PLY file of the C-alpha trace (Angstrom):
ply
format ascii 1.0
element vertex 112
property float x
property float y
property float z
element edge 111
property int vertex1
property int vertex2
end_header
26.22 -3.99 26.89
23.79 -6.93 27.04
21.05 -4.56 28.07
21.66 -2.15 25.23
21.56 -5.08 22.71
18.36 -6.43 24.23
16.69 -3.00 24.08
17.55 -2.65 20.57
16.29 -6.08 19.80
12.91 -5.23 21.20
12.80 -2.11 19.32
13.70 -3.78 15.99
11.27 -6.74 16.23
8.31 -4.81 17.78
5.23 -4.01 15.75
1.74 -2.85 16.15
-1.78 -3.37 14.52
-4.37 -0.77 13.55
-7.65 -0.86 12.24
-7.75 0.56 8.68
-11.53 0.54 8.08
-14.82 -0.88 8.13
-16.76 -1.93 4.91
-20.52 -2.70 4.72
-19.83 -5.07 1.74
-16.68 -6.13 0.03
-16.51 -8.75 -2.70
-14.13 -9.42 -5.57
-16.99 -11.11 -7.53
-19.76 -9.46 -9.50
-22.80 -8.98 -7.47
-26.48 -9.04 -8.88
-28.49 -6.06 -8.59
-29.29 -2.82 -10.40
-27.34 0.38 -9.93
-26.52 3.45 -11.89
-23.06 4.52 -12.66
-22.55 8.02 -11.73
-18.81 8.55 -12.49
-15.78 6.40 -13.16
-12.16 7.12 -11.86
-13.23 8.71 -8.66
-10.27 9.13 -6.08
-10.38 9.58 -2.35
-7.77 9.65 0.31
-7.10 9.88 3.88
-3.59 10.70 5.35
-1.54 10.68 8.47
1.51 13.02 8.77
4.36 13.09 10.97
7.30 15.66 11.76
10.70 14.50 12.80
9.70 10.92 12.37
7.26 10.69 15.32
5.23 13.87 16.13
1.70 13.52 14.62
-0.07 16.19 12.66
-3.73 15.68 12.64
-4.99 11.93 12.69
-2.56 9.17 13.85
-3.79 6.49 11.41
-5.50 6.89 7.94
-8.72 4.74 7.38
-10.17 3.01 4.41
-13.69 4.18 5.17
-12.39 7.84 5.44
-10.83 7.51 1.97
-14.03 6.03 0.72
-15.93 8.91 2.38
-13.66 11.51 0.71
-14.23 9.93 -2.76
-18.02 9.96 -2.36
-18.12 13.48 -0.98
-16.89 14.48 -4.38
-19.81 12.98 -6.30
-22.88 13.95 -4.33
-25.37 11.60 -6.28
-23.21 8.61 -5.41
-23.48 6.22 -2.31
-21.07 3.41 -3.09
-17.98 2.50 -4.90
-17.60 -0.56 -7.19
-14.45 -1.86 -8.93
-12.50 -0.35 -6.16
-8.78 -0.42 -5.77
-6.98 0.37 -2.49
-3.49 1.74 -2.29
-1.34 2.49 0.70
1.03 5.41 -0.36
3.98 5.70 2.21
6.67 8.56 2.19
9.35 8.13 4.92
11.86 10.90 5.21
13.71 12.03 8.36
11.75 15.54 8.66
8.42 14.67 7.21
6.48 11.40 6.87
3.18 10.59 5.27
1.02 7.61 5.20
-1.93 7.64 2.91
-4.79 5.17 2.18
-5.95 5.92 -1.33
-9.09 4.40 -3.06
-9.93 4.69 -6.64
-13.25 3.23 -8.25
-16.52 3.89 -10.07
-19.04 5.85 -7.96
-22.45 4.33 -8.06
-26.10 5.17 -6.89
-27.92 2.10 -5.31
-31.25 4.08 -4.50
-33.66 5.11 -6.78
0 1
1 2
2 3
3 4
4 5
5 6
6 7
7 8
8 9
9 10
10 11
11 12
12 13
13 14
14 15
15 16
16 17
17 18
18 19
19 20
20 21
21 22
22 23
23 24
24 25
25 26
26 27
27 28
28 29
29 30
30 31
31 32
32 33
33 34
34 35
35 36
36 37
37 38
38 39
39 40
40 41
41 42
42 43
43 44
44 45
45 46
46 47
47 48
48 49
49 50
50 51
51 52
52 53
53 54
54 55
55 56
56 57
57 58
58 59
59 60
60 61
61 62
62 63
63 64
64 65
65 66
66 67
67 68
68 69
69 70
70 71
71 72
72 73
73 74
74 75
75 76
76 77
77 78
78 79
79 80
80 81
81 82
82 83
83 84
84 85
85 86
86 87
87 88
88 89
89 90
90 91
91 92
92 93
93 94
94 95
95 96
96 97
97 98
98 99
99 100
100 101
101 102
102 103
103 104
104 105
105 106
106 107
107 108
108 109
109 110
110 111
């Protein structure tokens, strides 16, 4: 009985860490410099899905950089996002689970 309790305790208190992205620059403050606003309200996302709570479909972990790439792919003239907001949207159900990183922001062009 103690062995079962020990195994359950390990399962309940175990955790993990995953890398969710790499950003070239990130700042909550205004940065000096010139850039052209291309479009406001751009949204991108990267998702991971599981069936039956643990069988992955596609990628195992969504990343911030893939969500930003998705947003910028929708605006060909843009090469960065400002005023970005990051969200982690999670749906947990027995048959189907999803974990999405969503980014919303203003697409800008920094190059001439």
